N, CA, C and O atoms as a GROMACS GRO file, in nm:
protein
  328
    1UNK      N    1 -24.137  11.003   1.024
    1UNK     CA    2 -24.090  11.121   1.033
    1UNK      C    3 -24.074  11.159   0.865
    1UNK      O    4 -24.070  11.273   0.820
    2UNK      N    5 -24.069  11.081   0.818
    2UNK     CA    6 -24.076  11.127   0.646
    2UNK      C    7 -24.219  11.136   0.583
    2UNK      O    8 -24.265  11.207   0.493
    3UNK      N    9 -24.272  11.044   0.660
    3UNK     CA   10 -24.422  11.046   0.640
    3UNK      C   11 -24.468  11.186   0.682
    3UNK      O   12 -24.557  11.224   0.606
    4UNK      N   13 -24.441  11.270   0.770
    4UNK     CA   14 -24.510  11.396   0.826
    4UNK      C   15 -24.436  11.478   0.684
    4UNK      O   16 -24.508  11.574   0.660
    5UNK      N   17 -24.357  11.474   0.615
    5UNK     CA   18 -24.294  11.558   0.548
    5UNK      C   19 -24.380  11.547   0.413
    5UNK      O   20 -24.424  11.635   0.339
    6UNK      N   21 -24.386  11.408   0.409
    6UNK     CA   22 -24.454  11.399   0.253
    6UNK      C   23 -24.628  11.494   0.310
    6UNK      O   24 -24.678  11.586   0.245
    7UNK      N   25 -24.677  11.448   0.419
    7UNK     CA   26 -24.826  11.521   0.440
    7UNK      C   27 -24.779  11.658   0.443
    7UNK      O   28 -24.834  11.730   0.360
    8UNK      N   29 -24.692  11.713   0.515
    8UNK     CA   30 -24.657  11.852   0.498
    8UNK      C   31 -24.680  11.910   0.345
    8UNK      O   32 -24.742  12.014   0.323
    9UNK      N   33 -24.621  11.826   0.240
    9UNK     CA   34 -24.552  11.871   0.091
    9UNK      C   35 -24.719  11.856   0.032
    9UNK      O   36 -24.771  11.950  -0.028
   10UNK      N   37 -24.795  11.725   0.058
   10UNK     CA   38 -24.914  11.695   0.000
   10UNK      C   39 -25.060  11.829   0.053
   10UNK      O   40 -25.162  11.841  -0.014
   11UNK      N   41 -25.040  11.883   0.136
   11UNK     CA   42 -25.123  12.013   0.174
   11UNK      C   43 -25.058  12.134   0.115
   11UNK      O   44 -25.137  12.224   0.089
   12UNK      N   45 -24.901  12.163   0.082
   12UNK     CA   46 -24.856  12.265  -0.002
   12UNK      C   47 -24.940  12.249  -0.149
   12UNK      O   48 -25.016  12.335  -0.194
   13UNK      N   49 -24.909  12.121  -0.213
   13UNK     CA   50 -24.942  12.065  -0.336
   13UNK      C   51 -25.110  12.139  -0.331
   13UNK      O   52 -25.143  12.235  -0.401
   14UNK      N   53 -25.183  12.082  -0.254
   14UNK     CA   54 -25.330  12.136  -0.276
   14UNK      C   55 -25.350  12.267  -0.250
   14UNK      O   56 -25.448  12.302  -0.316
   15UNK      N   57 -25.293  12.384  -0.168
   15UNK     CA   58 -25.299  12.500  -0.155
   15UNK      C   59 -25.271  12.565  -0.265
   15UNK      O   60 -25.344  12.657  -0.300
   16UNK      N   61 -25.129  12.520  -0.361
   16UNK     CA   62 -25.109  12.552  -0.459
   16UNK      C   63 -25.208  12.528  -0.604
   16UNK      O   64 -25.221  12.605  -0.700
   17UNK      N   65 -25.263  12.411  -0.584
   17UNK     CA   66 -25.288  12.371  -0.700
   17UNK      C   67 -25.470  12.433  -0.691
   17UNK      O   68 -25.535  12.429  -0.795
   18UNK      N   69 -25.545  12.493  -0.546
   18UNK     CA   70 -25.627  12.572  -0.528
   18UNK      C   71 -25.586  12.735  -0.578
   18UNK      O   72 -25.648  12.808  -0.656
   19UNK      N   73 -25.497  12.754  -0.525
   19UNK     CA   74 -25.499  12.878  -0.616
   19UNK      C   75 -25.446  12.896  -0.776
   19UNK      O   76 -25.465  12.996  -0.846
   20UNK      N   77 -25.381  12.782  -0.809
   20UNK     CA   78 -25.386  12.798  -0.938
   20UNK      C   79 -25.499  12.766  -1.039
   20UNK      O   80 -25.506  12.829  -1.145
   21UNK      N   81 -25.612  12.641  -0.998
   21UNK     CA   82 -25.717  12.636  -1.046
   21UNK      C   83 -25.810  12.748  -1.022
   21UNK      O   84 -25.884  12.772  -1.117
   22UNK      N   85 -25.824  12.824  -0.914
   22UNK     CA   86 -25.907  13.004  -0.882
   22UNK      C   87 -25.888  13.098  -1.027
   22UNK      O   88 -25.968  13.146  -1.108
   23UNK      N   89 -25.719  13.098  -1.013
   23UNK     CA   90 -25.676  13.212  -1.096
   23UNK      C   91 -25.733  13.146  -1.262
   23UNK      O   92 -25.793  13.222  -1.338
   24UNK      N   93 -25.703  12.993  -1.301
   24UNK     CA   94 -25.780  12.988  -1.423
   24UNK      C   95 -25.884  13.001  -1.443
   24UNK      O   96 -25.914  13.030  -1.558
   25UNK      N   97 -25.982  12.987  -1.350
   25UNK     CA   98 -26.160  12.983  -1.312
   25UNK      C   99 -26.159  13.116  -1.348
   25UNK      O  100 -26.229  13.146  -1.445
   26UNK      N  101 -26.088  13.214  -1.285
   26UNK     CA  102 -26.138  13.368  -1.265
   26UNK      C  103 -26.108  13.439  -1.434
   26UNK      O  104 -26.176  13.527  -1.487
   27UNK      N  105 -25.983  13.365  -1.495
   27UNK     CA  106 -25.971  13.407  -1.628
   27UNK      C  107 -26.064  13.359  -1.738
   27UNK      O  108 -26.094  13.427  -1.836
   28UNK      N  109 -26.106  13.240  -1.714
   28UNK     CA  110 -26.222  13.177  -1.790
   28UNK      C  111 -26.371  13.279  -1.812
   28UNK      O  112 -26.426  13.342  -1.902
   29UNK      N  113 -26.393  13.246  -1.665
   29UNK     CA  114 -26.507  13.360  -1.635
   29UNK      C  115 -26.475  13.471  -1.699
   29UNK      O  116 -26.553  13.494  -1.791
   30UNK      N  117 -26.390  13.550  -1.686
   30UNK     CA  118 -26.373  13.698  -1.765
   30UNK      C  119 -26.379  13.688  -1.951
   30UNK      O  120 -26.444  13.760  -2.026
   31UNK      N  121 -26.279  13.561  -1.992
   31UNK     CA  122 -26.336  13.531  -2.105
   31UNK      C  123 -26.467  13.516  -2.154
   31UNK      O  124 -26.501  13.582  -2.252
   32UNK      N  125 -26.582  13.402  -2.075
   32UNK     CA  126 -26.668  13.412  -2.123
   32UNK      C  127 -26.763  13.533  -2.107
   32UNK      O  128 -26.859  13.553  -2.181
   33UNK      N  129 -26.722  13.621  -1.991
   33UNK     CA  130 -26.816  13.733  -2.003
   33UNK      C  131 -26.763  13.868  -2.097
   33UNK      O  132 -26.818  13.978  -2.105
   34UNK      N  133 -26.664  13.832  -2.151
   34UNK     CA  134 -26.620  13.890  -2.280
   34UNK      C  135 -26.720  13.874  -2.366
   34UNK      O  136 -26.806  13.956  -2.401
   35UNK      N  137 -26.701  13.742  -2.405
   35UNK     CA  138 -26.798  13.690  -2.514
   35UNK      C  139 -26.927  13.712  -2.495
   35UNK      O  140 -26.955  13.814  -2.557
   36UNK      N  141 -27.023  13.668  -2.441
   36UNK     CA  142 -27.156  13.636  -2.398
   36UNK      C  143 -27.204  13.776  -2.364
   36UNK      O  144 -27.303  13.827  -2.416
   37UNK      N  145 -27.128  13.835  -2.273
   37UNK     CA  146 -27.178  13.975  -2.192
   37UNK      C  147 -27.263  13.926  -2.091
   37UNK      O  148 -27.369  13.985  -2.069
   38UNK      N  149 -27.221  13.797  -2.010
   38UNK     CA  150 -27.317  13.788  -1.900
   38UNK      C  151 -27.234  13.671  -1.791
   38UNK      O  152 -27.168  13.584  -1.849
   39UNK      N  153 -27.236  13.671  -1.663
   39UNK     CA  154 -27.189  13.630  -1.593
   39UNK      C  155 -27.244  13.514  -1.536
   39UNK      O  156 -27.365  13.513  -1.511
   40UNK      N  157 -27.167  13.406  -1.511
   40UNK     CA  158 -27.240  13.299  -1.415
   40UNK      C  159 -27.250  13.307  -1.292
   40UNK      O  160 -27.157  13.238  -1.249
   41UNK      N  161 -27.305  13.348  -1.209
   41UNK     CA  162 -27.303  13.390  -1.086
   41UNK      C  163 -27.293  13.267  -0.996
   41UNK      O  164 -27.207  13.212  -0.928
   42UNK      N  165 -27.420  13.249  -1.027
   42UNK     CA  166 -27.423  13.056  -0.922
   42UNK      C  167 -27.274  13.007  -0.924
   42UNK      O  168 -27.200  12.990  -0.827
   43UNK      N  169 -27.244  12.987  -1.065
   43UNK     CA  170 -27.147  12.914  -1.067
   43UNK      C  171 -26.993  12.962  -1.011
   43UNK      O  172 -26.900  12.892  -0.970
   44UNK      N  173 -27.000  13.086  -1.023
   44UNK     CA  174 -26.896  13.160  -0.986
   44UNK      C  175 -26.887  13.142  -0.816
   44UNK      O  176 -26.785  13.147  -0.747
   45UNK      N  177 -27.020  13.121  -0.775
   45UNK     CA  178 -27.045  13.159  -0.626
   45UNK      C  179 -27.005  12.987  -0.576
   45UNK      O  180 -26.936  12.971  -0.475
   46UNK      N  181 -27.049  12.877  -0.648
   46UNK     CA  182 -27.037  12.752  -0.588
   46UNK      C  183 -26.890  12.706  -0.600
   46UNK      O  184 -26.838  12.649  -0.504
   47UNK      N  185 -26.825  12.727  -0.704
   47UNK     CA  186 -26.675  12.730  -0.712
   47UNK      C  187 -26.580  12.806  -0.606
   47UNK      O  188 -26.478  12.754  -0.560
   48UNK      N  189 -26.614  12.904  -0.581
   48UNK     CA  190 -26.529  12.968  -0.465
   48UNK      C  191 -26.574  12.962  -0.337
   48UNK      O  192 -26.520  13.019  -0.242
   49UNK      N  193 -26.713  12.863  -0.329
   49UNK     CA  194 -26.735  12.811  -0.178
   49UNK      C  195 -26.705  12.686  -0.226
   49UNK      O  196 -26.759  12.626  -0.133
   50UNK      N  197 -26.673  12.619  -0.278
   50UNK     CA  198 -26.613  12.446  -0.279
   50UNK      C  199 -26.454  12.497  -0.253
   50UNK      O  200 -26.396  12.440  -0.161
   51UNK      N  201 -26.391  12.586  -0.316
   51UNK     CA  202 -26.232  12.592  -0.284
   51UNK      C  203 -26.198  12.681  -0.142
   51UNK      O  204 -26.096  12.666  -0.075
   52UNK      N  205 -26.297  12.769  -0.116
   52UNK     CA  206 -26.270  12.783   0.022
   52UNK      C  207 -26.291  12.687   0.144
   52UNK      O  208 -26.235  12.651   0.247
   53UNK      N  209 -26.385  12.670   0.084
   53UNK     CA  210 -26.437  12.468   0.201
   53UNK      C  211 -26.320  12.423   0.204
   53UNK      O  212 -26.266  12.421   0.315
   54UNK      N  213 -26.256  12.382   0.106
   54UNK     CA  214 -26.149  12.287   0.082
   54UNK      C  215 -26.037  12.324   0.166
   54UNK      O  216 -25.977  12.249   0.242
   55UNK      N  217 -26.013  12.458   0.142
   55UNK     CA  218 -25.877  12.524   0.199
   55UNK      C  219 -25.932  12.524   0.360
   55UNK      O  220 -25.865  12.472   0.449
   56UNK      N  221 -26.050  12.585   0.383
   56UNK     CA  222 -26.041  12.549   0.517
   56UNK      C  223 -26.087  12.433   0.585
   56UNK      O  224 -26.093  12.432   0.708
   57UNK      N  225 -26.113  12.356   0.530
   57UNK     CA  226 -26.111  12.217   0.612
   57UNK      C  227 -25.948  12.159   0.584
   57UNK      O  228 -25.931  12.048   0.636
   58UNK      N  229 -25.842  12.209   0.521
   58UNK     CA  230 -25.728  12.172   0.547
   58UNK      C  231 -25.677  12.272   0.654
   58UNK      O  232 -25.599  12.236   0.742
   59UNK      N  233 -25.717  12.377   0.646
   59UNK     CA  234 -25.644  12.454   0.807
   59UNK      C  235 -25.682  12.389   0.912
   59UNK      O  236 -25.616  12.371   1.014
   60UNK      N  237 -25.835  12.335   0.879
   60UNK     CA  238 -25.885  12.270   1.066
   60UNK      C  239 -25.809  12.155   1.084
   60UNK      O  240 -25.773  12.126   1.198
   61UNK      N  241 -25.779  12.083   0.987
   61UNK     CA  242 -25.702  11.930   1.004
   61UNK      C  243 -25.591  11.968   1.061
   61UNK      O  244 -25.572  11.933   1.178
   62UNK      N  245 -25.458  12.078   0.970
   62UNK     CA  246 -25.338  12.113   1.064
   62UNK      C  247 -25.341  12.160   1.188
   62UNK      O  248 -25.255  12.125   1.269
   63UNK      N  249 -25.455  12.260   1.226
   63UNK     CA  250 -25.486  12.316   1.364
   63UNK      C  251 -25.528  12.246   1.455
   63UNK      O  252 -25.501  12.290   1.567
   64UNK      N  253 -25.602  12.122   1.453
   64UNK     CA  254 -25.614  12.002   1.539
   64UNK      C  255 -25.471  11.896   1.547
   64UNK      O  256 -25.435  11.838   1.650
   65UNK      N  257 -25.422  11.890   1.449
   65UNK     CA  258 -25.285  11.781   1.443
   65UNK      C  259 -25.202  11.878   1.509
   65UNK      O  260 -25.120  11.820   1.580
   66UNK      N  261 -25.186  12.043   1.514
   66UNK     CA  262 -25.101  12.132   1.592
   66UNK      C  263 -25.119  12.105   1.748
   66UNK      O  264 -25.032  12.073   1.829
   67UNK      N  265 -25.260  12.129   1.769
   67UNK     CA  266 -25.295  12.116   1.923
   67UNK      C  267 -25.253  11.953   1.948
   67UNK      O  268 -25.168  11.921   2.031
   68UNK      N  269 -25.322  11.863   1.868
   68UNK     CA  270 -25.279  11.686   1.951
   68UNK      C  271 -25.123  11.750   1.957
   68UNK      O  272 -25.090  11.766   2.075
   69UNK      N  273 -25.032  11.784   1.876
   69UNK     CA  274 -24.886  11.715   1.932
   69UNK      C  275 -24.905  11.818   2.039
   69UNK      O  276 -24.916  11.764   2.149
   70UNK      N  277 -24.912  11.959   2.044
   70UNK     CA  278 -24.890  12.031   2.191
   70UNK      C  279 -24.934  11.963   2.314
   70UNK      O  280 -24.867  11.952   2.416
   71UNK      N  281 -25.069  11.912   2.291
   71UNK     CA  282 -25.109  11.826   2.411
   71UNK      C  283 -24.985  11.747   2.421
   71UNK      O  284 -24.896  11.767   2.504
   72UNK      N  285 -24.985  11.655   2.330
   72UNK     CA  286 -24.888  11.536   2.387
   72UNK      C  287 -24.757  11.574   2.440
   72UNK      O  288 -24.693  11.499   2.514
   73UNK      N  289 -24.703  11.726   2.392
   73UNK     CA  290 -24.575  11.706   2.456
   73UNK      C  291 -24.604  11.816   2.580
   73UNK      O  292 -24.498  11.854   2.631
   74UNK      N  293 -24.700  11.864   2.628
   74UNK     CA  294 -24.746  11.902   2.757
   74UNK      C  295 -24.765  12.060   2.713
   74UNK      O  296 -24.845  12.123   2.782
   75UNK      N  297 -24.700  12.131   2.605
   75UNK     CA  298 -24.753  12.245   2.580
   75UNK      C  299 -24.879  12.302   2.636
   75UNK      O  300 -24.974  12.224   2.640
   76UNK      N  301 -24.895  12.412   2.676
   76UNK     CA  302 -25.036  12.458   2.680
   76UNK      C  303 -25.045  12.590   2.570
   76UNK      O  304 -24.967  12.668   2.517
   77UNK      N  305 -25.162  12.569   2.572
   77UNK     CA  306 -25.177  12.713   2.447
   77UNK      C  307 -25.345  12.807   2.511
   77UNK      O  308 -25.441  12.843   2.443
   78UNK      N  309 -25.328  12.818   2.624
   78UNK     CA  310 -25.432  12.926   2.712
   78UNK      C  311 -25.386  13.017   2.722
   78UNK      O  312 -25.464  13.105   2.759
   79UNK      N  313 -25.229  13.066   2.699
   79UNK     CA  314 -25.164  13.188   2.708
   79UNK      C  315 -25.202  13.232   2.584
   79UNK      O  316 -25.270  13.334   2.578
   80UNK      N  317 -25.165  13.165   2.468
   80UNK     CA  318 -25.138  13.221   2.350
   80UNK      C  319 -25.245  13.344   2.275
   80UNK      O  320 -25.365  13.360   2.257
   81UNK      N  321 -25.133  13.404   2.251
   81UNK     CA  322 -25.228  13.507   2.145
   81UNK      C  323 -25.262  13.481   2.031
   81UNK      O  324 -25.325  13.565   1.966
   82UNK      N  325 -25.233  13.371   1.985
   82UNK     CA  326 -25.239  13.364   1.817
   82UNK      C  327 -25.366  13.313   1.793
   82UNK      O  328 -25.405  13.295   1.678
   0.00000   0.00000   0.00000
């Protein structure tokens, strides 16, 4: 049980870190754009693709674990509208 709490905390830390890093990255890109008057489009696309992929995989892992727990408990997901 304590292990589950630490996993949840780890996931929350990862989400907060990604949001914080995206904010810092966006501010840095705006600063560079103001100084150079050119935006690094490939870098922006790669960065946000990477961070979106990380969050998507974290959500996918969580969804799979919830589904497995429901199956163990005998809860059906067939009638769920979520």
